[in-house]
C-alpha positions as CSV (number, residue, x, y, z in Angstrom):
1,X,34.5,101.6,65.6
2,X,32.7,99.4,68.1
3,X,31.0,97.0,65.7
4,X,34.1,96.0,63.7
5,X,35.8,95.3,67.0
6,X,33.0,93.1,68.1
7,X,33.2,91.2,64.8
8,X,36.9,90.7,65.2
9,X,36.3,89.3,68.7
10,X,33.6,86.9,67.5
11,X,36.0,85.7,64.7
12,X,38.5,84.7,67.3
13,X,36.4,81.8,68.6
14,X,37.6,80.2,71.8
15,X,39.6,83.3,72.6
16,X,36.4,85.3,72.9
17,X,34.9,82.7,75.1
18,X,37.9,82.8,77.4
19,X,37.8,86.6,77.6
20,X,34.1,86.6,78.2
21,X,34.4,84.0,81.0
22,X,37.4,85.9,82.5
23,X,35.3,89.1,82.4
24,X,32.4,87.5,84.2
25,X,34.8,86.0,86.9
26,X,36.5,89.4,87.5
27,X,33.1,91.1,87.7
28,X,31.9,88.6,90.2
29,X,35.1,89.1,92.3
30,X,34.7,92.8,92.2
31,X,31.0,92.6,93.4
32,X,31.9,90.2,96.2
33,X,34.7,92.5,97.3
34,X,32.4,95.5,97.2
35,X,29.7,93.7,99.2
36,X,32.3,92.8,101.9
37,X,33.5,96.4,101.9
38,X,30.0,97.7,102.4
39,X,29.4,95.3,105.3
40,X,32.7,96.2,107.0
41,X,32.0,100.0,106.6
42,X,28.6,99.6,108.2
43,X,30.2,97.7,111.2
44,X,32.9,100.4,111.5
45,X,30.2,103.2,111.4
46,X,28.2,101.4,114.2
47,X,31.4,101.1,116.3
48,X,32.0,104.8,115.9
49,X,28.4,105.5,116.7
50,X,28.9,103.9,120.1
51,X,32.3,105.4,120.8
52,X,31.7,109.0,119.9
53,X,30.1,111.6,122.2
54,X,26.4,111.0,122.7
55,X,25.5,114.4,121.5
56,X,27.3,113.9,118.2
57,X,24.4,112.6,116.0
58,X,26.2,113.4,112.7
59,X,27.5,109.8,112.8
60,X,24.0,108.6,112.0
61,X,24.1,110.5,108.7
62,X,27.3,108.7,107.7
63,X,25.3,105.5,107.4
64,X,24.1,106.9,104.0
65,X,27.6,106.6,102.6
66,X,27.5,102.7,102.2
67,X,24.0,103.1,100.8
68,X,25.2,105.4,98.1
69,X,28.2,103.2,97.5
70,X,25.9,100.2,96.9
71,X,24.9,101.8,93.6
72,X,28.1,100.2,92.2
73,X,26.7,96.7,93.1
74,X,24.2,95.3,90.7
75,X,22.3,92.9,93.0
76,X,22.6,94.4,96.5
77,X,19.2,94.9,98.0
78,X,19.3,98.6,98.8
79,X,16.2,98.7,101.0
80,X,17.5,95.8,103.1
81,X,20.6,97.8,103.5
82,X,18.5,100.8,104.6
83,X,16.6,98.6,107.1
84,X,20.0,97.4,108.5
85,X,21.3,101.0,108.9
86,X,18.1,102.1,110.5
87,X,18.3,99.2,113.0
88,X,21.8,100.2,113.9
89,X,21.0,103.8,114.1
90,X,18.2,103.0,116.6
91,X,20.6,100.7,118.5
92,X,23.0,103.6,118.7
93,X,20.5,105.4,120.8
94,X,21.6,103.3,123.8
95,X,24.6,105.5,124.2
96,X,22.4,108.6,124.6
97,X,22.1,109.8,128.2
98,X,18.7,109.5,129.9
99,X,18.4,113.3,130.1
100,X,19.2,113.7,126.4
101,X,17.2,116.5,124.8
102,X,14.5,116.1,122.2
103,X,16.6,117.6,119.5
104,X,19.0,114.6,119.7
105,X,16.2,112.2,119.0
106,X,14.8,114.5,116.3
107,X,18.2,114.6,114.6
108,X,18.5,110.9,114.8
109,X,15.1,110.5,113.2
110,X,16.1,112.9,110.4
111,X,19.3,110.8,109.8
112,X,17.2,107.7,109.5
113,X,14.9,109.4,107.1
114,X,17.9,110.4,105.1
115,X,19.0,106.8,104.9
116,X,15.7,105.8,103.3
117,X,15.8,108.8,100.9
118,X,19.3,107.6,99.9
119,X,18.0,104.1,99.3
120,X,15.2,105.5,97.1
121,X,17.6,107.6,95.1
122,X,19.9,104.6,94.5
123,X,17.0,102.5,93.4
124,X,15.8,105.2,91.0
125,X,19.3,105.4,89.6
126,X,19.5,101.7,89.1
127,X,16.2,101.6,87.3
128,X,17.4,104.4,85.0
129,X,20.5,102.4,84.3
130,X,18.6,99.3,83.6
131,X,16.3,101.1,81.2
132,X,19.3,102.7,79.5
133,X,21.0,99.3,79.1
134,X,17.8,97.8,77.8
135,X,17.4,100.5,75.2
136,X,21.0,100.2,74.2
137,X,20.5,96.4,73.7
138,X,17.4,97.0,71.7
139,X,19.2,99.5,69.5
140,X,22.1,97.1,69.1
141,X,19.8,94.3,68.1
142,X,18.1,96.6,65.5
143,X,21.5,97.6,64.1
144,X,22.6,93.9,63.8
145,X,19.3,93.1,62.1
146,X,19.7,96.0,59.7
147,X,23.3,94.9,58.9
148,X,22.1,91.3,58.3
149,X,19.3,92.6,56.1
150,X,21.6,94.8,54.0
151,X,24.2,92.0,53.7
152,X,21.6,89.5,52.4
153,X,19.9,92.0,50.1
154,X,23.1,93.3,48.6
155,X,24.5,89.8,48.1
156,X,21.3,88.0,46.8
157,X,20.2,90.9,44.6
158,X,23.7,91.6,43.5
159,X,24.3,88.0,42.4
160,X,21.0,87.9,40.5
161,X,21.7,91.2,38.8
162,X,25.1,90.0,37.8
163,X,23.5,86.9,36.1
164,X,21.0,89.1,34.3
165,X,23.6,91.5,33.1
166,X,26.0,88.8,32.0
167,X,23.3,86.9,30.1
168,X,21.8,90.0,28.5
169,X,25.3,91.1,27.4
170,X,26.0,87.8,25.7
171,X,22.6,87.8,24.0
172,X,23.3,91.3,22.6
173,X,26.7,90.3,21.3
174,X,25.5,87.1,19.7
175,X,22.1,88.4,18.5
176,X,22.9,87.9,14.8
177,X,24.1,84.3,15.1
178,X,22.5,83.0,18.3
179,X,20.9,79.6,18.1
180,X,17.3,79.0,19.5
181,X,18.7,76.5,22.1
182,X,21.2,79.0,23.4
183,X,18.5,81.8,23.4
184,X,16.3,79.5,25.5
185,X,19.1,78.7,27.9
186,X,20.2,82.2,28.4
187,X,16.7,83.6,28.7
188,X,16.0,80.9,31.2
189,X,18.9,82.0,33.4
190,X,17.6,85.6,33.2
191,X,14.1,84.5,34.3
192,X,15.6,82.4,37.1
193,X,17.5,85.4,38.4
194,X,14.3,87.5,38.2
195,X,12.4,84.9,40.1
196,X,15.1,84.8,42.7
197,X,14.7,88.6,43.3
198,X,10.9,88.2,43.4
199,X,11.2,85.5,46.0
200,X,13.5,87.7,48.0
201,X,11.0,90.6,47.9
202,X,8.2,88.2,48.9
203,X,10.1,87.1,51.9
204,X,10.8,90.7,52.9
205,X,7.1,91.5,52.5
206,X,6.1,88.5,54.5
207,X,8.4,89.6,57.4
208,X,6.8,93.0,57.3
209,X,3.3,91.6,57.5
210,X,4.2,89.3,60.3
211,X,5.8,92.2,62.3
212,X,2.7,94.3,61.7
213,X,0.5,91.4,62.7
214,X,-1.3,91.7,59.4
215,X,-1.5,87.9,59.0
216,X,-4.0,85.8,61.0
217,X,-4.5,82.1,60.6
218,X,-7.4,81.3,58.3
219,X,-8.2,77.8,59.4
220,X,-9.8,75.1,57.2
221,X,-9.8,71.3,57.5
222,X,-6.7,70.2,55.6
223,X,-5.1,66.8,55.1
224,X,-1.7,67.4,56.5
225,X,-0.4,64.2,55.0
226,X,-1.4,65.2,51.5
227,X,0.0,68.7,52.0
228,X,3.3,67.3,53.1
229,X,3.5,64.9,50.1
230,X,2.7,67.8,47.7
231,X,5.4,70.0,49.2
232,X,8.0,67.2,49.2
233,X,7.2,66.6,45.5
234,X,7.9,70.3,44.8
235,X,11.2,70.1,46.8
236,X,12.3,67.0,44.8
237,X,11.7,69.0,41.6
238,X,13.6,72.1,42.9
239,X,16.4,70.0,44.4
240,X,16.8,66.9,42.2
241,X,20.0,65.9,44.0
242,X,18.1,65.5,47.3
243,X,17.0,62.0,48.4
244,X,13.8,62.7,50.4
245,X,11.8,59.9,51.9
246,X,8.3,60.5,53.3
247,X,6.2,58.6,55.8
248,X,3.0,60.3,56.9
249,X,0.8,57.3,57.4
250,X,0.4,58.0,61.1
251,X,-0.8,61.5,60.7
252,X,-4.5,62.4,61.5
253,X,-6.9,62.5,58.6
254,X,-7.5,66.2,58.7
255,X,-6.3,69.1,60.8
256,X,-7.8,72.6,61.3
257,X,-4.9,74.8,60.1
258,X,-4.1,77.7,57.8
259,X,-2.8,75.8,54.7
260,X,-0.7,78.8,53.5
261,X,1.1,79.2,56.9
262,X,1.7,75.5,57.4
263,X,2.9,75.2,53.8
264,X,5.5,77.9,54.4
265,X,6.7,76.1,57.5
266,X,7.1,72.7,55.9
267,X,8.6,74.2,52.6
268,X,11.2,76.1,54.6
269,X,12.2,73.2,56.7
270,X,12.4,70.7,53.9
271,X,14.2,73.1,51.5
272,X,16.8,73.8,54.2
273,X,17.4,70.1,54.6
274,X,17.8,69.8,50.8
275,X,20.1,72.8,50.4
276,X,22.5,72.0,53.3
277,X,22.8,68.2,52.6
278,X,25.3,66.6,50.3
279,X,23.8,65.2,47.0
280,X,22.2,61.8,47.7
281,X,22.3,62.1,51.5
282,X,19.2,60.8,53.1
283,X,16.5,63.2,54.2
284,X,13.5,61.8,56.0
285,X,10.1,63.4,56.6
286,X,8.1,61.5,59.2
287,X,4.6,62.4,60.5
288,X,3.2,61.0,63.7
289,X,0.3,61.9,66.0
290,X,-0.4,61.9,69.7
291,X,-3.6,62.4,71.6
292,X,-3.3,66.2,71.4
293,X,-0.9,67.0,68.5
294,X,0.3,66.3,65.0
295,X,4.1,66.0,64.8
296,X,6.3,66.3,61.7
297,X,10.0,65.5,62.0
298,X,12.5,66.3,59.2
299,X,15.9,64.8,59.6
300,X,19.0,65.3,57.4
301,X,22.6,64.3,57.3
302,X,23.8,67.7,56.2
303,X,26.5,70.1,57.5
304,X,24.6,71.0,60.7
305,X,24.5,74.2,62.7
306,X,27.2,75.4,65.1
307,X,26.1,74.8,68.7
308,X,26.8,78.5,69.7
309,X,24.5,79.7,66.8
310,X,21.5,77.4,67.5
311,X,19.8,80.0,69.8
312,X,20.0,82.6,67.0
313,X,18.6,80.7,64.0
314,X,15.0,81.9,64.6
315,X,16.1,85.5,64.4
316,X,15.0,87.3,61.3
317,X,17.7,87.6,58.6
318,X,20.1,85.5,60.7
319,X,22.2,83.0,58.9
320,X,24.8,80.6,60.4
321,X,28.4,81.4,59.5
322,X,28.7,78.0,57.7
323,X,25.8,78.8,55.3
324,X,27.2,81.7,53.3
325,X,27.9,79.6,50.2
326,X,24.2,78.7,49.9
327,X,21.6,81.1,48.7
328,X,19.2,82.2,51.4
329,X,17.5,85.1,53.1
330,X,17.6,84.1,56.8
331,X,13.8,84.4,56.9
332,X,12.6,80.8,56.6
333,X,13.0,79.7,60.2
334,X,11.8,83.0,61.6
335,X,8.6,82.6,59.5
336,X,8.3,79.0,60.5
337,X,8.5,79.7,64.3
338,X,6.0,82.6,64.1
339,X,3.5,80.7,62.0
340,X,3.8,77.7,64.3
341,X,3.2,79.9,67.3
342,X,0.1,81.3,65.5
343,X,-1.3,77.8,65.6
344,X,-0.2,77.2,69.2
345,X,2.6,75.0,68.0
346,X,6.4,74.9,68.1
347,X,9.4,74.4,66.0
348,X,12.4,72.8,67.7
349,X,15.8,72.2,66.2
350,X,18.4,69.7,67.3
351,X,21.6,70.0,65.2
352,X,25.2,68.8,65.4
353,X,27.9,70.3,63.3
354,X,29.0,67.9,60.6
355,X,26.5,65.3,61.5
356,X,23.1,66.7,60.6
357,X,19.9,68.4,61.8
358,X,16.5,67.3,63.1
359,X,13.6,69.8,63.0
360,X,10.4,68.9,64.8
361,X,7.2,70.7,64.0
362,X,4.4,70.2,66.6
363,X,0.9,71.4,65.9
364,X,-1.9,71.0,68.5
365,X,-5.1,69.3,67.3
366,X,-7.2,71.8,69.1
367,X,-7.5,75.4,67.8
368,X,-5.2,77.7,69.7
369,X,-2.4,80.1,69.1
370,X,-1.4,83.8,68.9
371,X,-0.9,86.4,66.3
372,X,2.3,85.6,64.2
């Protein structure tokens, strides 16, 4: 029941933002009030410690109450609180008569020890809660990822299977009178749908290999400019409506990279620009170089990405809410970021809804990086 409610809240847009902000404000007010209450209770206990009879050392044990109450406050330093109550407990000794028995001092010492035990227990409880919240967050992320994966697979495969079934049905019905041109057209649609499913399976396999760290950069000296031109030529063939311009004259002659990984990055970025741009809208691919890096910037005038979703676009199987009318797996940018990191590089996205997107790939000239 919880996840549908969360989806409904997200769908409400600004209302969710206001509720979230109000929740944070109320939480902050509660914590401030709690902190003030703890402080006032400690002062009250100290006053009672001075007023009560000198031989009544039980008051020193009452200092543990605000320490235990501090478990409700997320940021209160419990050991600082214990140090304060210890100092006040020692200060309370001034009311003891000079001929006080040893037992009174021993009891006071036991009370102070109890305060520190209370602080340790509260700290342990907080750590357990933090671990629990962390595990819940991890499980929630896994659940969201599985939901995104199932949504994408069911939609993309379902669409392709519908195409295959429809075309096969028509071929069967018209088998006796079908013309060669129609046969070629319908069989082409079937093969296109099959290729789409194969591409989806390849993307899923690629994600699996990345997560299992089965892919390592196999570096060779590659002309990045030539690689970019080849990939743009492929994009122009795949997306004939796209107006892609390339300028790679400023790139270094060669770069030590894994050609497969870098090809995946560039192909994903350029294809995204083509898919999400209106027909004929300008797309530019510009390569530059600095003293320590090769930089490729892909700019489009497409639909852009909502500002509140930019931080999520590198998550695997994540797709922005304004992209559901375009085929995709939500894998491309995830792969791009991981493969760039494997080379010690970065992928940065700057996007404005309804205006366009700029994606910057930065690859260091020196060999560095981590496992994808």
